[in-house]
N, CA, C and O atoms as a GROMACS GRO file, in nm:
protein
  604
    1MET      N    1   2.109  -0.771  -1.927
    1MET     CA    2   2.011  -0.713  -1.838
    1MET      C    3   2.085  -0.654  -1.718
    1MET      O    4   2.129  -0.727  -1.629
    2ASN      N    5   2.098  -0.522  -1.719
    2ASN     CA    6   2.167  -0.453  -1.610
    2ASN      C    7   2.071  -0.352  -1.548
    2ASN      O    8   2.045  -0.246  -1.604
    3ILE      N    9   2.018  -0.388  -1.432
    3ILE     CA   10   1.924  -0.300  -1.363
    3ILE      C   11   1.991  -0.252  -1.235
    3ILE      O   12   2.035  -0.331  -1.152
    4SER      N   13   1.997  -0.120  -1.222
    4SER     CA   14   2.058  -0.064  -1.101
    4SER      C   15   1.970   0.050  -1.051
    4SER      O   16   1.880   0.096  -1.121
    5MET      N   17   1.998   0.093  -0.930
    5MET     CA   18   1.921   0.202  -0.872
    5MET      C   19   1.935   0.330  -0.955
    5MET      O   20   1.844   0.412  -0.958
    6SER      N   21   2.048   0.346  -1.023
    6SER     CA   22   2.066   0.468  -1.103
    6SER      C   23   1.976   0.471  -1.227
    6SER      O   24   1.957   0.576  -1.286
    7SER      N   25   1.922   0.357  -1.266
    7SER     CA   26   1.834   0.353  -1.382
    7SER      C   27   1.688   0.384  -1.346
    7SER      O   28   1.602   0.388  -1.433
    8LEU      N   29   1.661   0.406  -1.217
    8LEU     CA   30   1.525   0.433  -1.174
    8LEU      C   31   1.492   0.581  -1.184
    8LEU      O   32   1.580   0.666  -1.170
    9ASN      N   33   1.367   0.611  -1.209
    9ASN     CA   34   1.320   0.749  -1.216
    9ASN      C   35   1.273   0.791  -1.077
    9ASN      O   36   1.162   0.758  -1.035
   10PHE      N   37   1.360   0.863  -1.006
   10PHE     CA   38   1.330   0.896  -0.867
   10PHE      C   39   1.217   0.997  -0.852
   10PHE      O   40   1.150   0.999  -0.749
   11LEU      N   41   1.196   1.081  -0.951
   11LEU     CA   42   1.083   1.173  -0.946
   11LEU      C   43   0.952   1.094  -0.956
   11LEU      O   44   0.857   1.123  -0.884
   12ALA      N   45   0.947   0.996  -1.045
   12ALA     CA   46   0.828   0.910  -1.058
   12ALA      C   47   0.807   0.831  -0.929
   12ALA      O   48   0.693   0.813  -0.885
   13ILE      N   49   0.914   0.784  -0.870
   13ILE     CA   50   0.904   0.710  -0.744
   13ILE      C   51   0.848   0.800  -0.634
   13ILE      O   52   0.762   0.758  -0.557
   14PHE      N   53   0.897   0.922  -0.628
   14PHE     CA   54   0.847   1.016  -0.527
   14PHE      C   55   0.698   1.044  -0.547
   14PHE      O   56   0.621   1.040  -0.452
   15VAL      N   57   0.658   1.071  -0.671
   15VAL     CA   58   0.518   1.101  -0.701
   15VAL      C   59   0.430   0.979  -0.670
   15VAL      O   60   0.322   0.994  -0.611
   16ALA      N   61   0.474   0.860  -0.709
   16ALA     CA   62   0.395   0.739  -0.684
   16ALA      C   63   0.384   0.709  -0.535
   16ALA      O   64   0.278   0.668  -0.488
   17SER      N   65   0.492   0.730  -0.460
   17SER     CA   66   0.486   0.705  -0.316
   17SER      C   67   0.400   0.810  -0.245
   17SER      O   68   0.329   0.779  -0.150
   18LEU      N   69   0.406   0.934  -0.293
   18LEU     CA   70   0.321   1.039  -0.237
   18LEU      C   71   0.173   1.009  -0.269
   18LEU      O   72   0.086   1.029  -0.185
   19ALA      N   73   0.146   0.962  -0.391
   19ALA     CA   74   0.010   0.923  -0.428
   19ALA      C   75  -0.041   0.811  -0.337
   19ALA      O   76  -0.156   0.813  -0.294
   20SER      N   77   0.046   0.714  -0.308
   20SER     CA   78   0.008   0.605  -0.218
   20SER      C   79  -0.025   0.657  -0.079
   20SER      O   80  -0.121   0.612  -0.016
   21PHE      N   81   0.055   0.750  -0.032
   21PHE     CA   82   0.033   0.810   0.100
   21PHE      C   83  -0.103   0.882   0.104
   21PHE      O   84  -0.178   0.868   0.201
   22VAL      N   85  -0.133   0.958  -0.001
   22VAL     CA   86  -0.259   1.033  -0.008
   22VAL      C   87  -0.378   0.936  -0.019
   22VAL      O   88  -0.480   0.955   0.047
   23ILE      N   89  -0.365   0.834  -0.102
   23ILE     CA   90  -0.471   0.735  -0.116
   23ILE      C   91  -0.497   0.668   0.019
   23ILE      O   92  -0.613   0.648   0.056
   24GLY      N   93  -0.392   0.635   0.092
   24GLY     CA   94  -0.408   0.576   0.224
   24GLY      C   95  -0.481   0.668   0.319
   24GLY      O   96  -0.564   0.624   0.399
   25ALA      N   97  -0.450   0.797   0.312
   25ALA     CA   98  -0.517   0.895   0.399
   25ALA      C   99  -0.666   0.903   0.368
   25ALA      O  100  -0.749   0.914   0.459
   26VAL      N  101  -0.700   0.898   0.240
   26VAL     CA  102  -0.841   0.901   0.201
   26VAL      C  103  -0.909   0.768   0.236
   26VAL      O  104  -1.020   0.766   0.289
   27TRP      N  105  -0.842   0.658   0.207
   27TRP     CA  106  -0.896   0.524   0.231
   27TRP      C  107  -0.934   0.505   0.378
   27TRP      O  108  -1.041   0.454   0.410
   28PHE      N  109  -0.845   0.548   0.466
   28PHE     CA  110  -0.869   0.533   0.609
   28PHE      C  111  -0.918   0.663   0.672
   28PHE      O  112  -0.893   0.688   0.790
   29GLY      N  113  -0.987   0.746   0.595
   29GLY     CA  114  -1.043   0.870   0.646
   29GLY      C  115  -1.169   0.846   0.728
   29GLY      O  116  -1.227   0.737   0.723
   30PRO      N  117  -1.211   0.946   0.802
   30PRO     CA  118  -1.329   0.931   0.888
   30PRO      C  119  -1.459   0.909   0.811
   30PRO      O  120  -1.556   0.859   0.868
   31LYS      N  121  -1.463   0.945   0.685
   31LYS     CA  122  -1.585   0.929   0.604
   31LYS      C  123  -1.577   0.808   0.511
   31LYS      O  124  -1.671   0.780   0.436
   32THR      N  125  -1.464   0.735   0.514
   32THR     CA  126  -1.450   0.620   0.426
   32THR      C  127  -1.442   0.492   0.511
   32THR      O  128  -1.539   0.456   0.577
   33PHE      N  129  -1.328   0.423   0.509
   33PHE     CA  130  -1.320   0.292   0.573
   33PHE      C  131  -1.278   0.292   0.719
   33PHE      O  132  -1.289   0.189   0.786
   34TYR      N  133  -1.229   0.404   0.771
   34TYR     CA  134  -1.180   0.405   0.909
   34TYR      C  135  -1.282   0.356   1.010
   34TYR      O  136  -1.250   0.269   1.091
   35PRO      N  137  -1.406   0.410   1.010
   35PRO     CA  138  -1.503   0.361   1.110
   35PRO      C  139  -1.536   0.212   1.095
   35PRO      O  140  -1.548   0.140   1.194
   36ILE      N  141  -1.549   0.167   0.972
   36ILE     CA  142  -1.579   0.025   0.946
   36ILE      C  143  -1.464  -0.062   0.992
   36ILE      O  144  -1.484  -0.166   1.055
   37TRP      N  145  -1.342  -0.018   0.961
   37TRP     CA  146  -1.220  -0.091   0.998
   37TRP      C  147  -1.207  -0.100   1.149
   37TRP      O  148  -1.179  -0.208   1.203
   38MET      N  149  -1.227   0.012   1.219
   38MET     CA  150  -1.216   0.012   1.366
   38MET      C  151  -1.318  -0.083   1.428
   38MET      O  152  -1.284  -0.159   1.518
   39LYS      N  153  -1.441  -0.079   1.380
   39LYS     CA  154  -1.545  -0.168   1.434
   39LYS      C  155  -1.511  -0.314   1.404
   39LYS      O  156  -1.533  -0.401   1.489
   40ALA      N  157  -1.458  -0.340   1.285
   40ALA     CA  158  -1.419  -0.477   1.250
   40ALA      C  159  -1.304  -0.526   1.337
   40ALA      O  160  -1.291  -0.646   1.364
   41LEU      N  161  -1.220  -0.434   1.382
   41LEU     CA  162  -1.112  -0.469   1.474
   41LEU      C  163  -1.164  -0.493   1.616
   41LEU      O  164  -1.091  -0.540   1.704
   42GLY      N  165  -1.292  -0.460   1.637
   42GLY     CA  166  -1.351  -0.476   1.770
   42GLY      C  167  -1.321  -0.359   1.861
   42GLY      O  168  -1.326  -0.372   1.984
   43ARG      N  169  -1.290  -0.244   1.802
   43ARG     CA  170  -1.256  -0.125   1.880
   43ARG      C  171  -1.361  -0.016   1.859
   43ARG      O  172  -1.434  -0.015   1.760
   44GLU      N  173  -1.367   0.074   1.954
   44GLU     CA  174  -1.456   0.189   1.944
   44GLU      C  175  -1.392   0.293   1.852
   44GLU      O  176  -1.271   0.313   1.854
   45VAL      N  177  -1.473   0.359   1.773
   45VAL     CA  178  -1.425   0.469   1.691
   45VAL      C  179  -1.408   0.589   1.784
   45VAL      O  180  -1.504   0.630   1.849
   46PRO      N  181  -1.287   0.645   1.791
   46PRO     CA  182  -1.267   0.759   1.883
   46PRO      C  183  -1.354   0.878   1.844
   46PRO      O  184  -1.370   0.909   1.726
   47THR      N  185  -1.409   0.942   1.945
   47THR     CA  186  -1.491   1.061   1.919
   47THR      C  187  -1.410   1.188   1.939
   47THR      O  188  -1.451   1.295   1.894
   48GLU      N  189  -1.296   1.177   2.005
   48GLU     CA  190  -1.208   1.291   2.025
   48GLU      C  191  -1.074   1.263   1.960
   48GLU      O  192  -1.036   1.148   1.940
   49ARG      N  193  -1.004   1.369   1.928
   49ARG     CA  194  -0.872   1.356   1.866
   49ARG      C  195  -0.776   1.288   1.964
   49ARG      O  196  -0.770   1.325   2.081
   50ILE      N  197  -0.702   1.191   1.916
   50ILE     CA  198  -0.606   1.120   1.999
   50ILE      C  199  -0.480   1.203   2.009
   50ILE      O  200  -0.423   1.245   1.908
   51GLN      N  201  -0.436   1.227   2.131
   51GLN     CA  202  -0.315   1.306   2.154
   51GLN      C  203  -0.192   1.217   2.140
   51GLN      O  204  -0.183   1.111   2.202
   52MET      N  205  -0.098   1.261   2.057
   52MET     CA  206   0.027   1.188   2.039
   52MET      C  207   0.142   1.286   2.054
   52MET      O  208   0.128   1.406   2.028
   53THR      N  209   0.256   1.234   2.095
   53THR     CA  210   0.375   1.317   2.101
   53THR      C  211   0.426   1.340   1.959
   53THR      O  212   0.382   1.274   1.865
   54GLY      N  213   0.517   1.434   1.944
   54GLY     CA  214   0.577   1.459   1.813
   54GLY      C  215   0.647   1.336   1.759
   54GLY      O  216   0.641   1.307   1.640
   55GLY      N  217   0.713   1.262   1.848
   55GLY     CA  218   0.782   1.140   1.807
   55GLY      C  219   0.686   1.032   1.759
   55GLY      O  220   0.714   0.962   1.662
   56GLN      N  221   0.574   1.020   1.828
   56GLN     CA  222   0.474   0.921   1.788
   56GLN      C  223   0.412   0.958   1.652
   56GLN      O  224   0.392   0.871   1.567
   57THR      N  225   0.385   1.086   1.634
   57THR     CA  226   0.330   1.133   1.508
   57THR      C  227   0.429   1.109   1.394
   57THR      O  228   0.391   1.062   1.286
   58LEU      N  229   0.554   1.142   1.419
   58LEU     CA  230   0.658   1.121   1.318
   58LEU      C  231   0.672   0.973   1.285
   58LEU      O  232   0.682   0.936   1.168
   59LEU      N  233   0.671   0.888   1.387
   59LEU     CA  234   0.682   0.744   1.364
   59LEU      C  235   0.563   0.692   1.284
   59LEU      O  236   0.580   0.613   1.192
   60MET      N  237   0.443   0.737   1.318
   60MET     CA  238   0.324   0.688   1.249
   60MET      C  239   0.321   0.734   1.103
   60MET      O  240   0.308   0.652   1.012
   61PHE      N  241   0.334   0.864   1.081
   61PHE     CA  242   0.322   0.915   0.944
   61PHE      C  243   0.452   0.896   0.865
   61PHE      O  244   0.448   0.866   0.746
   62GLY      N  245   0.565   0.913   0.931
   62GLY     CA  246   0.692   0.888   0.864
   62GLY      C  247   0.708   0.742   0.828
   62GLY      O  248   0.755   0.708   0.719
   63GLY      N  249   0.669   0.654   0.919
   63GLY     CA  250   0.676   0.510   0.892
   63GLY      C  251   0.582   0.469   0.780
   63GLY      O  252   0.616   0.384   0.698
   64THR      N  253   0.465   0.530   0.777
   64THR     CA  254   0.369   0.500   0.671
   64THR      C  255   0.423   0.545   0.535
   64THR      O  256   0.412   0.472   0.437
   65TYR      N  257   0.482   0.666   0.531
   65TYR     CA  258   0.538   0.712   0.404
   65TYR      C  259   0.658   0.625   0.364
   65TYR      O  260   0.673   0.590   0.246
   66LEU      N  261   0.743   0.592   0.460
   66LEU     CA  262   0.860   0.508   0.430
   66LEU      C  263   0.817   0.373   0.373
   66LEU      O  264   0.878   0.323   0.279
   67ALA      N  265   0.713   0.315   0.430
   67ALA     CA  266   0.663   0.187   0.379
   67ALA      C  267   0.615   0.202   0.234
   67ALA      O  268   0.643   0.116   0.151
   68ALA      N  269   0.543   0.311   0.205
   68ALA     CA  270   0.497   0.336   0.068
   68ALA      C  271   0.616   0.355  -0.025
   68ALA      O  272   0.617   0.305  -0.138
   69LEU      N  273   0.717   0.427   0.021
   69LEU     CA  274   0.837   0.450  -0.060
   69LEU      C  275   0.908   0.318  -0.092
   69LEU      O  276   0.951   0.297  -0.205
   70ILE      N  277   0.922   0.232   0.007
   70ILE     CA  278   0.988   0.103  -0.015
   70ILE      C  279   0.908   0.018  -0.112
   70ILE      O  280   0.965  -0.047  -0.199
   71GLN      N  281   0.776   0.018  -0.098
   71GLN     CA  282   0.692  -0.056  -0.193
   71GLN      C  283   0.712  -0.004  -0.335
   71GLN      O  284   0.727  -0.083  -0.429
   72VAL      N  285   0.714   0.127  -0.351
   72VAL     CA  286   0.724   0.185  -0.484
   72VAL      C  287   0.863   0.163  -0.544
   72VAL      O  288   0.875   0.137  -0.664
   73VAL      N  289   0.967   0.174  -0.464
   73VAL     CA  290   1.103   0.145  -0.514
   73VAL      C  291   1.111  -0.001  -0.559
   73VAL      O  292   1.167  -0.030  -0.664
   74SER      N  293   1.054  -0.092  -0.480
   74SER     CA  294   1.054  -0.233  -0.518
   74SER      C  295   0.977  -0.255  -0.647
   74SER      O  296   1.023  -0.328  -0.735
   75LEU      N  297   0.861  -0.192  -0.659
   75LEU     CA  298   0.782  -0.203  -0.781
   75LEU      C  299   0.857  -0.143  -0.899
   75LEU      O  300   0.850  -0.196  -1.010
   76SER      N  301   0.927  -0.033  -0.876
   76SER     CA  302   1.004   0.030  -0.982
   76SER      C  303   1.113  -0.064  -1.035
   76SER      O  304   1.139  -0.069  -1.155
   77LEU      N  305   1.176  -0.137  -0.945
   77LEU     CA  306   1.277  -0.235  -0.987
   77LEU      C  307   1.214  -0.347  -1.070
   77LEU      O  308   1.272  -0.393  -1.168
   78ILE      N  309   1.095  -0.391  -1.029
   78ILE     CA  310   1.025  -0.496  -1.104
   78ILE      C  311   0.986  -0.446  -1.242
   78ILE      O  312   1.000  -0.518  -1.341
   79ILE      N  313   0.937  -0.323  -1.250
   79ILE     CA  314   0.900  -0.266  -1.380
   79ILE      C  315   1.024  -0.245  -1.466
   79ILE      O  316   1.019  -0.267  -1.587
   80ALA      N  317   1.135  -0.204  -1.405
   80ALA     CA  318   1.261  -0.191  -1.480
   80ALA      C  319   1.303  -0.326  -1.536
   80ALA      O  320   1.352  -0.334  -1.649
   81LEU      N  321   1.285  -0.431  -1.460
   81LEU     CA  322   1.317  -0.566  -1.507
   81LEU      C  323   1.227  -0.603  -1.625
   81LEU      O  324   1.274  -0.660  -1.724
   82ALA      N  325   1.099  -0.571  -1.615
   82ALA     CA  326   1.006  -0.598  -1.726
   82ALA      C  327   1.045  -0.517  -1.849
   82ALA      O  328   1.032  -0.566  -1.962
   83ARG      N  329   1.092  -0.394  -1.828
   83ARG     CA  330   1.133  -0.309  -1.943
   83ARG      C  331   1.255  -0.366  -2.014
   83ARG      O  332   1.276  -0.339  -2.132
   84SER      N  333   1.335  -0.445  -1.944
   84SER     CA  334   1.452  -0.503  -2.010
   84SER      C  335   1.409  -0.604  -2.117
   84SER      O  336   1.487  -0.639  -2.206
   85ALA      N  337   1.283  -0.651  -2.107
   85ALA     CA  338   1.231  -0.744  -2.207
   85ALA      C  339   1.153  -0.672  -2.317
   85ALA      O  340   1.120  -0.732  -2.419
   86GLY      N  341   1.125  -0.543  -2.296
   86GLY     CA  342   1.050  -0.466  -2.395
   86GLY      C  343   0.975  -0.353  -2.328
   86GLY      O  344   0.981  -0.338  -2.206
   87PRO      N  345   0.905  -0.273  -2.408
   87PRO     CA  346   0.833  -0.158  -2.352
   87PRO      C  347   0.725  -0.203  -2.252
   87PRO      O  348   0.666  -0.310  -2.266
   88VAL      N  349   0.702  -0.119  -2.154
   88VAL     CA  350   0.598  -0.145  -2.054
   88VAL      C  351   0.494  -0.034  -2.066
   88VAL      O  352   0.524   0.083  -2.040
   89SER      N  353   0.374  -0.071  -2.105
   89SER     CA  354   0.266   0.026  -2.119
   89SER      C  355   0.208   0.059  -1.981
   89SER      O  356   0.240  -0.005  -1.882
   90VAL      N  357   0.122   0.159  -1.978
   90VAL     CA  358   0.054   0.197  -1.855
   90VAL      C  359  -0.032   0.079  -1.805
   90VAL      O  360  -0.035   0.051  -1.686
   91GLY      N  361  -0.100   0.012  -1.897
   91GLY     CA  362  -0.181  -0.104  -1.860
   91GLY      C  363  -0.097  -0.216  -1.801
   91GLY      O  364  -0.138  -0.281  -1.705
   92THR      N  365   0.019  -0.238  -1.860
   92THR     CA  366   0.109  -0.341  -1.808
   92THR      C  367   0.163  -0.301  -1.671
   92THR      O  368   0.178  -0.385  -1.583
   93GLY      N  369   0.193  -0.172  -1.654
   93GLY     CA  370   0.238  -0.123  -1.523
   93GLY      C  371   0.132  -0.145  -1.418
   93GLY      O  372   0.162  -0.186  -1.306
   94ALA      N  373   0.006  -0.118  -1.453
   94ALA     CA  374  -0.106  -0.142  -1.361
   94ALA      C  375  -0.119  -0.291  -1.329
   94ALA      O  376  -0.140  -0.329  -1.214
   95LEU      N  377  -0.106  -0.374  -1.431
   95LEU     CA  378  -0.116  -0.518  -1.411
   95LEU      C  379  -0.004  -0.570  -1.321
   95LEU      O  380  -0.027  -0.652  -1.233
   96ILE      N  381   0.118  -0.522  -1.345
   96ILE     CA  382   0.230  -0.564  -1.261
   96ILE      C  383   0.206  -0.521  -1.116
   96ILE      O  384   0.225  -0.600  -1.024
   97GLY      N  385   0.163  -0.398  -1.096
   97GLY     CA  386   0.132  -0.352  -0.961
   97GLY      C  387   0.023  -0.433  -0.896
   97GLY      O  388   0.033  -0.470  -0.778
   98PHE      N  389  -0.082  -0.462  -0.972
   98PHE     CA  390  -0.194  -0.540  -0.919
   98PHE      C  391  -0.151  -0.682  -0.883
   98PHE      O  392  -0.180  -0.730  -0.773
   99VAL      N  393  -0.082  -0.748  -0.975
   99VAL     CA  394  -0.043  -0.888  -0.952
   99VAL      C  395   0.049  -0.900  -0.831
   99VAL      O  396   0.032  -0.988  -0.747
  100PHE      N  397   0.147  -0.812  -0.822
  100PHE     CA  398   0.238  -0.821  -0.709
  100PHE      C  399   0.173  -0.780  -0.578
  100PHE      O  400   0.204  -0.837  -0.474
  101SER      N  401   0.083  -0.682  -0.580
  101SER     CA  402   0.017  -0.642  -0.455
  101SER      C  403  -0.079  -0.749  -0.407
  101SER      O  404  -0.090  -0.772  -0.286
  102VAL      N  405  -0.149  -0.814  -0.498
  102VAL     CA  406  -0.241  -0.921  -0.457
  102VAL      C  407  -0.163  -1.049  -0.427
  102VAL      O  408  -0.178  -1.108  -0.320
  103GLY      N  409  -0.081  -1.091  -0.522
  103GLY     CA  410  -0.013  -1.220  -0.509
  103GLY      C  411   0.088  -1.227  -0.397
  103GLY      O  412   0.098  -1.330  -0.330
  104LEU      N  413   0.161  -1.122  -0.376
  104LEU     CA  414   0.262  -1.124  -0.269
  104LEU      C  415   0.217  -1.049  -0.145
  104LEU      O  416   0.226  -1.101  -0.034
  105GLY      N  417   0.169  -0.928  -0.163
  105GLY     CA  418   0.134  -0.846  -0.048
  105GLY      C  419   0.011  -0.894   0.026
  105GLY      O  420   0.016  -0.919   0.147
  106ALA      N  421  -0.099  -0.906  -0.045
  106ALA     CA  422  -0.225  -0.938   0.020
  106ALA      C  423  -0.223  -1.077   0.083
  106ALA      O  424  -0.259  -1.093   0.200
  107PHE      N  425  -0.183  -1.174   0.007
  107PHE     CA  426  -0.192  -1.310   0.059
  107PHE      C  427  -0.079  -1.346   0.155
  107PHE      O  428  -0.088  -1.446   0.227
  108ALA      N  429   0.027  -1.266   0.156
  108ALA     CA  430   0.130  -1.287   0.258
  108ALA      C  431   0.077  -1.250   0.396
  108ALA      O  432   0.123  -1.305   0.496
  109SER      N  433  -0.018  -1.158   0.402
  109SER     CA  434  -0.069  -1.112   0.530
  109SER      C  435  -0.195  -1.184   0.576
  109SER      O  436  -0.239  -1.164   0.690
  110LEU      N  437  -0.254  -1.266   0.491
  110LEU     CA  438  -0.382  -1.328   0.526
  110LEU      C  439  -0.374  -1.414   0.651
  110LEU      O  440  -0.456  -1.400   0.742
  111SER      N  441  -0.278  -1.503   0.657
  111SER     CA  442  -0.272  -1.593   0.774
  111SER      C  443  -0.242  -1.515   0.901
  111SER      O  444  -0.292  -1.550   1.008
  112HIS      N  445  -0.162  -1.409   0.891
  112HIS     CA  446  -0.134  -1.326   1.009
  112HIS      C  447  -0.263  -1.265   1.062
  112HIS      O  448  -0.289  -1.267   1.182
  113ARG      N  449  -0.343  -1.211   0.971
  113ARG     CA  450  -0.467  -1.147   1.010
  113ARG      C  451  -0.566  -1.249   1.066
  113ARG      O  452  -0.634  -1.221   1.165
  114MET      N  453  -0.573  -1.367   1.005
  114MET     CA  454  -0.668  -1.470   1.049
  114MET      C  455  -0.637  -1.515   1.192
  114MET      O  456  -0.728  -1.531   1.274
  115PHE      N  457  -0.511  -1.536   1.221
  115PHE     CA  458  -0.474  -1.586   1.353
  115PHE      C  459  -0.462  -1.476   1.458
  115PHE      O  460  -0.459  -1.505   1.577
  116ALA      N  461  -0.454  -1.350   1.415
  116ALA     CA  462  -0.437  -1.240   1.510
  116ALA      C  463  -0.569  -1.189   1.566
  116ALA      O  464  -0.570  -1.117   1.666
  117GLN      N  465  -0.679  -1.226   1.504
  117GLN     CA  466  -0.808  -1.176   1.550
  117GLN      C  467  -0.844  -1.238   1.684
  117GLN      O  468  -0.838  -1.360   1.700
  118PRO      N  469  -0.883  -1.156   1.780
  118PRO     CA  470  -0.917  -1.211   1.911
  118PRO      C  471  -1.041  -1.300   1.906
  118PRO      O  472  -1.131  -1.279   1.825
  119ASN      N  473  -1.044  -1.397   1.992
  119ASN     CA  474  -1.158  -1.488   2.007
  119ASN      C  475  -1.188  -1.570   1.882
  119ASN      O  476  -1.299  -1.622   1.867
  120GLY      N  477  -1.091  -1.583   1.793
  120GLY     CA  478  -1.110  -1.665   1.674
  120GLY      C  479  -1.220  -1.617   1.582
  120GLY      O  480  -1.280  -1.698   1.511
  121GLU      N  481  -1.248  -1.490   1.580
  121GLU     CA  482  -1.354  -1.434   1.495
  121GLU      C  483  -1.303  -1.420   1.351
  121GLU      O  484  -1.264  -1.312   1.307
  122VAL      N  485  -1.304  -1.532   1.282
  122VAL     CA  486  -1.243  -1.539   1.149
  122VAL      C  487  -1.314  -1.448   1.049
  122VAL      O  488  -1.247  -1.384   0.968
  123TYR      N  489  -1.448  -1.440   1.053
  123TYR     CA  490  -1.519  -1.355   0.957
  123TYR      C  491  -1.485  -1.209   0.978
  123TYR      O  492  -1.472  -1.133   0.882
  124ARG      N  493  -1.472  -1.169   1.104
  124ARG     CA  494  -1.433  -1.031   1.134
  124ARG      C  495  -1.293  -1.006   1.079
  124ARG      O  496  -1.266  -0.899   1.024
  125SER      N  497  -1.203  -1.105   1.094
  125SER     CA  498  -1.066  -1.086   1.046
  125SER      C  499  -1.061  -1.074   0.894
  125SER      O  500  -0.978  -1.001   0.841
  126LEU      N  501  -1.149  -1.143   0.825
  126LEU     CA  502  -1.154  -1.131   0.679
  126LEU      C  503  -1.195  -0.989   0.638
  126LEU      O  504  -1.141  -0.935   0.542
  127LYS      N  505  -1.288  -0.932   0.709
  127LYS     CA  506  -1.332  -0.796   0.679
  127LYS      C  507  -1.217  -0.697   0.700
  127LYS      O  508  -1.194  -0.610   0.616
  128VAL      N  509  -1.146  -0.712   0.811
  128VAL     CA  510  -1.030  -0.626   0.838
  128VAL      C  511  -0.927  -0.643   0.729
  128VAL      O  512  -0.872  -0.545   0.678
  129TRP      N  513  -0.900  -0.767   0.693
  129TRP     CA  514  -0.799  -0.798   0.591
  129TRP      C  515  -0.838  -0.735   0.457
  129TRP      O  516  -0.753  -0.675   0.390
  130LEU      N  517  -0.964  -0.748   0.417
  130LEU     CA  518  -1.007  -0.690   0.290
  130LEU      C  519  -0.991  -0.538   0.288
  130LEU      O  520  -0.951  -0.482   0.186
  131ILE      N  521  -1.023  -0.473   0.398
  131ILE     CA  522  -1.006  -0.328   0.404
  131ILE      C  523  -0.859  -0.290   0.396
  131ILE      O  524  -0.822  -0.200   0.321
  132GLU      N  525  -0.776  -0.360   0.472
  132GLU     CA  526  -0.633  -0.326   0.475
  132GLU      C  527  -0.564  -0.354   0.342
  132GLU      O  528  -0.493  -0.268   0.290
  133VAL      N  529  -0.585  -0.473   0.288
  133VAL     CA  530  -0.515  -0.505   0.163
  133VAL      C  531  -0.579  -0.438   0.043
  133VAL      O  532  -0.513  -0.418  -0.059
  134GLY      N  533  -0.707  -0.403   0.054
  134GLY     CA  534  -0.770  -0.330  -0.055
  134GLY      C  535  -0.697  -0.199  -0.081
  134GLY      O  536  -0.673  -0.162  -0.196
  135GLN      N  537  -0.662  -0.131   0.027
  135GLN     CA  538  -0.586  -0.007   0.013
  135GLN      C  539  -0.450  -0.032  -0.050
  135GLN      O  540  -0.406   0.044  -0.137
  136ASP      N  541  -0.383  -0.139  -0.007
  136ASP     CA  542  -0.252  -0.172  -0.065
  136ASP      C  543  -0.263  -0.201  -0.214
  136ASP      O  544  -0.180  -0.154  -0.292
  137VAL      N  545  -0.363  -0.277  -0.252
  137VAL     CA  546  -0.380  -0.314  -0.393
  137VAL      C  547  -0.406  -0.189  -0.478
  137VAL      O  548  -0.346  -0.174  -0.585
  138VAL      N  549  -0.492  -0.102  -0.432
  138VAL     CA  550  -0.520   0.022  -0.506
  138VAL      C  551  -0.392   0.105  -0.518
  138VAL      O  552  -0.360   0.153  -0.626
  139CYS      N  553  -0.321   0.122  -0.407
  139CYS     CA  554  -0.199   0.204  -0.407
  139CYS      C  555  -0.092   0.149  -0.500
  139CYS      O  556  -0.033   0.224  -0.577
  140VAL      N  557  -0.065   0.020  -0.493
  140VAL     CA  558   0.042  -0.038  -0.573
  140VAL      C  559   0.002  -0.044  -0.720
  140VAL      O  560   0.087  -0.029  -0.808
  141THR      N  561  -0.125  -0.067  -0.748
  141THR     CA  562  -0.171  -0.065  -0.887
  141THR      C  563  -0.154   0.074  -0.948
  141THR      O  564  -0.106   0.088  -1.060
  142ILE      N  565  -0.194   0.176  -0.874
  142ILE     CA  566  -0.179   0.313  -0.922
  142ILE      C  567  -0.032   0.351  -0.933
  142ILE      O  568   0.008   0.420  -1.027
  143ALA      N  569   0.049   0.305  -0.838
  143ALA     CA  570   0.194   0.328  -0.847
  143ALA      C  571   0.250   0.266  -0.975
  143ALA      O  572   0.336   0.325  -1.040
  144GLY      N  573   0.201   0.148  -1.010
  144GLY     CA  574   0.244   0.083  -1.136
  144GLY      C  575   0.209   0.166  -1.257
  144GLY      O  576   0.288   0.175  -1.351
  145VAL      N  577   0.092   0.229  -1.255
  145VAL     CA  578   0.050   0.318  -1.364
  145VAL      C  579   0.145   0.438  -1.373
  145VAL      O  580   0.193   0.473  -1.481
  146ILE      N  581   0.171   0.500  -1.259
  146ILE     CA  582   0.257   0.619  -1.257
  146ILE      C  583   0.398   0.584  -1.304
  146ILE      O  584   0.455   0.656  -1.386
  147LEU      N  585   0.453   0.476  -1.254
  147LEU     CA  586   0.589   0.437  -1.291
  147LEU      C  587   0.600   0.400  -1.439
  147LEU      O  588   0.698   0.433  -1.505
  148ALA      N  589   0.499   0.331  -1.491
  148ALA     CA  590   0.502   0.292  -1.633
  148ALA      C  591   0.481   0.413  -1.723
  148ALA      O  592   0.540   0.421  -1.831
  149ALA      N  593   0.398   0.507  -1.680
  149ALA     CA  594   0.370   0.625  -1.762
  149ALA      C  595   0.490   0.718  -1.768
  149ALA      O  596   0.507   0.792  -1.865
  150TRP      N  597   0.572   0.714  -1.666
  150TRP     CA  598   0.683   0.808  -1.652
  150TRP      C  599   0.812   0.746  -1.705
  150TRP      O  600   0.917   0.754  -1.640
  151ALA      N  601   0.803   0.687  -1.820
  151ALA     CA  602   0.920   0.619  -1.878
  151ALA      C  603   1.019   0.716  -1.937
  151ALA      O  604   1.122   0.675  -1.990
   0.00000   0.00000   0.00000
């Protein structure tokens, strides 16, 4: 079992990370979960566009894409490891993405979210957590599909 970065399909990784970025943009769009998420955080939904410097914009969107890229590269390594035991179908890729996003990603952040909510509003924190990790689970599951399909 020899798995190295050179055995990864970087075009599939790019497409899967770009898909994650787009899914995140839709997930947290003004017509989807953004208003619900902001209210659950106890914040007002902005009515005007927030002004940011170029550096802040780059950090926000560049950091978001970089995080998606790191997730997808990590998932690609896990799928490559699974392939060393045999073929990985699209369904198996989705399952691997789902299991790792829920089992490691979602529940690793639960206690942080629970204790970070102001005034101990645990139910509010659960709502925020479900919105945030829901997006992660969808993105990583779809990334698993893309990576497995692009064998």
